[in-house]
C-alpha positions as CSV (number, residue, x, y, z in Angstrom):
1,X,147.8,-21.7,-150.1
2,X,145.7,-23.3,-152.9
3,X,145.5,-26.3,-150.6
4,X,144.3,-24.7,-147.8
5,X,141.8,-22.8,-149.7
6,X,140.8,-25.9,-151.4
7,X,140.5,-27.4,-147.8
8,X,138.2,-24.6,-146.5
9,X,136.3,-25.0,-149.8
10,X,136.0,-28.3,-149.4
11,X,135.0,-28.6,-145.4
12,X,132.4,-25.2,-145.4
13,X,130.7,-27.2,-148.6
14,X,130.7,-30.6,-146.7
15,X,129.3,-28.6,-143.9
16,X,126.7,-27.2,-145.8
17,X,125.9,-30.5,-147.2
18,X,125.7,-32.4,-144.1
19,X,124.1,-29.4,-141.7
20,X,122.0,-27.5,-143.8
21,X,119.4,-30.5,-145.2
22,X,119.2,-32.0,-141.9
23,X,117.8,-28.1,-140.3
24,X,115.4,-28.2,-143.0
25,X,114.1,-31.4,-142.6
26,X,113.8,-31.2,-138.8
27,X,111.4,-27.7,-139.3
28,X,108.7,-30.1,-141.2
29,X,108.6,-32.9,-139.0
30,X,108.4,-30.5,-136.2
31,X,105.7,-28.4,-137.9
32,X,103.7,-32.1,-138.6
33,X,104.1,-32.8,-135.2
34,X,102.2,-29.5,-134.5
35,X,99.8,-30.0,-136.2
36,X,98.7,-33.5,-134.8
37,X,98.9,-32.0,-131.5
38,X,96.6,-29.4,-132.7
39,X,94.2,-31.9,-133.8
40,X,94.5,-34.3,-131.0
41,X,93.8,-31.2,-128.8
42,X,90.7,-30.7,-131.0
43,X,89.0,-34.0,-130.7
44,X,90.0,-34.1,-126.8
45,X,88.2,-31.0,-126.9
46,X,85.0,-32.6,-128.3
47,X,84.8,-35.5,-126.2
48,X,85.2,-33.7,-123.1
49,X,82.1,-31.3,-124.6
50,X,80.6,-35.0,-125.0
51,X,81.0,-36.3,-121.6
52,X,79.9,-33.2,-120.2
53,X,76.7,-33.3,-121.9
54,X,76.0,-37.0,-120.8
55,X,76.8,-35.7,-117.0
56,X,74.2,-33.0,-117.3
57,X,71.8,-35.9,-119.0
58,X,72.4,-38.1,-116.3
59,X,71.9,-35.3,-114.1
60,X,68.7,-34.4,-115.6
61,X,66.8,-37.6,-115.3
62,X,66.7,-38.3,-111.6
63,X,64.9,-34.9,-111.4
64,X,62.8,-35.9,-114.0
65,X,62.0,-39.3,-112.0
66,X,61.5,-37.2,-109.0
67,X,58.7,-34.8,-111.1
68,X,57.1,-38.0,-112.2
69,X,57.0,-39.4,-108.9
70,X,55.5,-36.5,-107.1
71,X,52.7,-36.6,-110.0
72,X,52.1,-39.9,-109.0
73,X,51.9,-39.1,-105.7
74,X,49.4,-36.5,-106.0
75,X,47.6,-38.7,-108.2
76,X,47.2,-41.4,-105.5
77,X,46.5,-38.9,-102.8
78,X,43.6,-37.0,-105.2
79,X,42.3,-40.7,-105.1
80,X,41.3,-40.7,-101.7
81,X,42.1,-44.2,-101.4
82,X,40.5,-46.1,-98.3
83,X,41.3,-49.7,-97.8
84,X,38.5,-50.3,-95.7
85,X,35.5,-48.7,-98.4
86,X,37.7,-51.2,-100.9
87,X,37.5,-54.2,-98.8
88,X,33.6,-53.5,-98.4
89,X,33.3,-53.2,-102.0
90,X,35.2,-56.3,-103.1
91,X,33.2,-58.1,-100.5
92,X,29.9,-56.8,-102.3
93,X,31.0,-58.0,-105.8
94,X,31.6,-61.5,-104.5
95,X,28.4,-61.7,-102.9
96,X,26.8,-60.5,-106.1
97,X,28.6,-63.4,-107.6
98,X,27.6,-66.0,-105.1
99,X,24.3,-65.0,-106.0
100,X,24.4,-65.2,-109.8
101,X,26.4,-68.7,-109.0
102,X,23.7,-69.9,-106.9
103,X,20.8,-68.6,-109.3
104,X,22.3,-70.2,-111.9
105,X,22.1,-66.8,-114.2
106,X,24.6,-67.0,-116.2
107,X,27.4,-64.3,-116.2
108,X,31.0,-63.5,-117.7
109,X,33.7,-61.4,-116.0
110,X,36.0,-60.1,-118.8
111,X,39.4,-58.3,-118.0
112,X,39.3,-54.6,-119.3
113,X,42.5,-52.5,-119.9
114,X,42.6,-48.9,-119.3
115,X,45.2,-46.8,-120.6
116,X,46.1,-43.9,-119.1
117,X,48.4,-41.5,-121.0
118,X,49.6,-39.5,-117.9
119,X,50.2,-43.0,-116.0
120,X,53.5,-44.9,-116.5
121,X,51.4,-48.3,-116.3
122,X,48.2,-50.2,-117.8
123,X,45.1,-50.2,-115.0
124,X,43.2,-54.1,-115.6
125,X,39.7,-54.0,-114.3
126,X,37.1,-56.7,-113.9
127,X,34.1,-55.8,-115.7
128,X,30.7,-58.3,-115.0
129,X,29.2,-58.6,-118.0
130,X,25.1,-60.3,-117.3
131,X,23.8,-61.6,-120.6
132,X,20.2,-60.3,-121.1
133,X,17.8,-63.0,-119.7
134,X,16.0,-65.3,-121.5
135,X,12.4,-64.6,-121.4
136,X,10.7,-68.0,-119.7
137,X,7.0,-67.5,-119.6
138,X,5.3,-69.0,-116.5
139,X,2.6,-71.7,-117.2
140,X,0.2,-72.9,-114.7
141,X,-1.2,-75.1,-116.3
142,X,-2.4,-76.9,-119.9
143,X,-5.8,-77.5,-121.8
144,X,-5.0,-81.0,-124.4
145,X,-6.9,-82.7,-126.9
146,X,-6.2,-86.3,-128.5
147,X,-7.1,-86.2,-131.8
148,X,-6.5,-90.0,-132.5
149,X,-9.7,-91.0,-129.8
150,X,-11.6,-89.2,-132.6
151,X,-10.9,-92.1,-134.6
152,X,-12.8,-94.0,-132.3
153,X,-15.6,-91.6,-131.7
154,X,-14.6,-90.4,-128.5
155,X,-13.7,-86.9,-127.7
156,X,-10.6,-86.8,-125.3
157,X,-10.3,-83.6,-123.6
158,X,-7.7,-83.1,-120.5
159,X,-6.7,-80.2,-118.1
160,X,-3.4,-80.1,-116.4
161,X,-2.8,-78.3,-113.4
162,X,0.9,-77.8,-112.1
163,X,1.4,-78.0,-107.9
164,X,5.1,-77.1,-108.8
165,X,7.4,-76.8,-110.7
166,X,8.4,-80.9,-110.7
167,X,4.9,-81.9,-110.2
168,X,1.7,-81.5,-111.9
169,X,-2.3,-83.7,-111.8
170,X,-3.5,-84.2,-115.0
171,X,-7.8,-84.7,-115.5
172,X,-9.6,-86.1,-118.6
173,X,-13.1,-86.3,-120.0
174,X,-14.0,-88.7,-122.3
175,X,-17.2,-88.6,-124.1
176,X,-17.9,-91.4,-126.8
177,X,-20.5,-92.0,-129.5
178,X,-19.6,-94.0,-132.1
179,X,-21.7,-95.6,-135.2
180,X,-21.1,-97.6,-138.5
181,X,-21.1,-94.1,-140.1
182,X,-18.7,-91.4,-140.0
183,X,-15.3,-91.0,-138.6
184,X,-15.6,-94.1,-136.4
185,X,-16.9,-96.5,-138.5
186,X,-13.2,-98.2,-139.6
187,X,-13.3,-98.7,-135.5
188,X,-16.9,-99.4,-134.9
189,X,-17.1,-102.2,-137.6
190,X,-14.0,-104.2,-136.3
191,X,-15.8,-104.8,-132.9
192,X,-16.2,-108.4,-132.1
193,X,-18.9,-108.5,-129.7
194,X,-20.5,-111.0,-128.2
195,X,-23.2,-111.6,-125.1
196,X,-24.0,-114.3,-122.9
197,X,-27.1,-116.0,-124.1
198,X,-28.8,-118.0,-121.2
199,X,-31.1,-119.9,-123.4
200,X,-28.2,-121.2,-125.1
201,X,-26.1,-121.3,-122.1
202,X,-23.2,-119.7,-124.6
203,X,-22.0,-116.6,-126.1
204,X,-23.8,-115.3,-129.2
205,X,-22.3,-112.1,-131.0
206,X,-24.0,-109.4,-132.8
207,X,-24.0,-106.5,-134.8
208,X,-23.6,-103.3,-133.4
209,X,-25.3,-100.1,-133.8
210,X,-24.7,-97.8,-131.6
211,X,-21.8,-97.2,-128.6
212,X,-21.9,-94.2,-126.5
213,X,-20.7,-93.6,-122.7
214,X,-18.0,-91.6,-121.0
215,X,-14.7,-92.2,-119.2
216,X,-12.7,-90.4,-116.5
217,X,-8.8,-90.6,-116.1
218,X,-6.6,-89.3,-113.7
219,X,-2.4,-88.9,-113.7
220,X,-0.2,-87.3,-111.7
221,X,2.7,-86.7,-113.5
222,X,6.9,-86.1,-112.2
223,X,8.8,-84.1,-114.5
224,X,12.0,-85.5,-114.8
225,X,14.4,-83.0,-115.5
226,X,12.7,-79.7,-114.0
227,X,15.4,-79.9,-111.4
228,X,18.2,-79.6,-113.8
229,X,16.6,-77.2,-116.6
230,X,14.6,-74.7,-116.3
231,X,12.9,-75.4,-119.8
232,X,11.5,-79.0,-118.6
233,X,9.6,-78.1,-115.6
234,X,6.3,-78.6,-115.3
235,X,3.9,-78.1,-117.6
236,X,6.5,-79.0,-120.0
237,X,9.4,-81.2,-120.7
238,X,10.1,-85.1,-120.1
239,X,7.6,-86.6,-117.6
240,X,6.7,-90.0,-116.3
241,X,3.0,-90.6,-115.0
242,X,0.9,-93.4,-113.5
243,X,-2.9,-93.4,-114.2
244,X,-5.8,-94.7,-113.2
245,X,-9.2,-94.5,-115.8
246,X,-12.8,-95.9,-115.8
247,X,-15.0,-95.9,-118.7
248,X,-19.0,-96.7,-118.6
249,X,-20.3,-97.7,-122.2
250,X,-23.4,-98.4,-123.7
251,X,-23.6,-100.7,-126.6
252,X,-26.6,-101.2,-128.8
253,X,-26.9,-104.0,-131.3
254,X,-28.8,-106.3,-133.2
255,X,-29.0,-110.5,-133.3
256,X,-30.6,-113.1,-134.7
257,X,-32.4,-115.9,-132.3
258,X,-34.8,-118.6,-133.6
259,X,-38.2,-118.7,-132.3
260,X,-38.8,-122.2,-131.8
261,X,-43.2,-121.3,-131.2
262,X,-42.9,-119.5,-134.5
263,X,-40.4,-121.6,-135.9
264,X,-38.4,-119.0,-137.6
265,X,-35.5,-116.4,-136.9
266,X,-36.5,-113.4,-135.4
267,X,-34.3,-110.1,-135.0
268,X,-33.6,-108.7,-131.3
269,X,-32.5,-105.7,-129.9
270,X,-29.8,-106.1,-127.4
271,X,-28.2,-103.3,-125.3
272,X,-25.0,-104.2,-122.8
273,X,-24.1,-102.3,-120.4
274,X,-19.4,-102.4,-119.7
275,X,-17.7,-101.1,-117.0
276,X,-13.8,-100.9,-118.0
277,X,-11.0,-100.1,-115.4
278,X,-7.5,-99.7,-116.0
279,X,-4.1,-98.6,-114.5
280,X,-0.7,-98.7,-115.6
281,X,2.1,-96.1,-116.2
282,X,3.1,-93.6,-118.8
283,X,6.0,-92.0,-120.1
284,X,5.8,-88.3,-122.6
285,X,7.4,-85.4,-123.2
286,X,5.8,-82.2,-124.0
287,X,6.9,-79.5,-126.3
288,X,6.2,-76.1,-126.1
289,X,5.8,-74.6,-129.6
290,X,5.7,-71.0,-130.1
291,X,5.8,-70.3,-126.3
292,X,2.0,-70.9,-126.5
293,X,0.6,-74.2,-128.0
294,X,2.0,-77.5,-126.9
295,X,2.3,-81.1,-128.5
296,X,2.1,-83.8,-126.1
297,X,3.4,-87.3,-127.3
298,X,3.4,-90.6,-125.1
299,X,3.6,-94.2,-124.6
300,X,2.8,-96.9,-122.4
301,X,1.6,-99.5,-120.8
302,X,-1.9,-100.2,-118.7
303,X,-4.1,-103.7,-117.2
304,X,-6.8,-103.5,-118.4
305,X,-10.4,-105.0,-116.8
306,X,-13.7,-105.1,-118.5
307,X,-17.3,-106.0,-117.1
308,X,-20.3,-106.2,-118.4
309,X,-23.5,-105.8,-115.7
310,X,-25.1,-108.9,-116.4
311,X,-22.0,-111.3,-116.3
312,X,-19.9,-112.2,-113.1
313,X,-16.5,-111.8,-114.0
314,X,-14.7,-109.7,-116.3
315,X,-14.7,-110.8,-120.0
316,X,-12.3,-113.0,-121.3
317,X,-10.7,-114.5,-124.5
318,X,-11.0,-111.0,-126.1
319,X,-8.9,-109.1,-129.2
320,X,-7.0,-106.4,-127.7
321,X,-8.5,-104.1,-130.3
322,X,-11.8,-104.5,-128.7
323,X,-13.7,-101.8,-126.7
324,X,-14.4,-104.9,-123.6
325,X,-10.7,-106.2,-123.7
326,X,-9.3,-107.6,-120.4
327,X,-5.5,-108.0,-120.0
328,X,-2.5,-106.1,-120.4
329,X,-2.9,-103.6,-123.0
330,X,-0.1,-101.0,-124.7
331,X,-1.1,-97.5,-125.0
332,X,-0.2,-94.3,-127.0
333,X,-1.1,-91.1,-128.4
334,X,-0.6,-87.7,-129.4
335,X,-2.3,-84.7,-127.8
336,X,-2.3,-80.8,-128.6
337,X,-3.3,-78.1,-126.6
338,X,-2.5,-74.7,-125.6
339,X,-0.6,-73.5,-122.1
340,X,-2.3,-71.1,-119.8
C-alpha cells in the first residue's frame, strides 16, 4: 500500500515537473510572438500609408504639368506670334547690320538674358549697341603760314582747297623784302652775289643792299590714307604732292669799279633781275590741333633753275644756300594755320 502511494506521489510530482513548466514557458513564447506580429503589422501599415502618399504625389504631378502646359499655351497664344512678321523683322535687322558694316560704323551685338519668373526657361535677346559717333568736323579749306620763310625775309602764305576726300589744290604766294638789317640779316649777308661784267668779261662780286620780289607755288596734294581712315582725309593727314614754283626777284647792291679816265675806284650801284623756276615732289603730314588749328610738316626735293635777265643761260657754280642756285635742291619746312 505504501509502495503504491509512493509511486503515485512520485508520478504526480514527475508529471508536475515535466509538464507544468513547459506550459508556462509556452505561454510566454506565444505572447512574445503576438507582440512581434503586432509590431510588424504596425510597420506594414506605415509602409502602406507612405506608399499611398507617394501614389497621390505621382498622381498630382501630371496634373500640375498639365496646368503649366496650359499656361504656356495661353501665353503663346496671347503673344499673337506670326512667322511672316518675325521673318520680316529679322530681315530688317540684317539690312541694318549690313548698312552699318558698309558705312564702317562701329557697333556691338550683345546677348541679353531675360528671365521671366512665370516662364520655365530663360529668354535670350540680341541687342545692338551702337556707340555714340565721334564728332568729325568737315573741313573744306586751310590757310597756312610758313614761319621758317620769315627768316629769309619772305612772307609765305598758302591756301588749300579740297577737291574731294583724297585730293586738294594748294596755292602759295610769296612776298620778299630782305636787307642787312632785321630778321633776315643772317640769310641776306650770307648771299654770295655776283654779276657778269662785260668790260672785264668775268664775274664780279658785289655787296647786296636789298632783295625784293614775289613768287607763286602750286601743289596738287594726294592724301594717301584717306580711303582707310576718315581722320586722314583732306585737308588733314599724310599726303604727297608734286609742286611747281616761280619767283621773280630784284637784287640791288654796290660794287667797286676802276675808272681809267679818273684813275680811281668808283662805287657803282647794280640791280639784277632774277627768275627762279622750280619743280619737284614733297611728302608731308598735316596734324589737326584742337580741331581748329593745324601743323604742316613736309620734306622733299626740287630741281631749281635760276636765270638773270642779262645772262644767256642759267646760273652755274653757285652755292645751294644762294637765292640764285641752279641744281637739285632739298626742301623742308613747317606750316601753321587754321582749318575752315
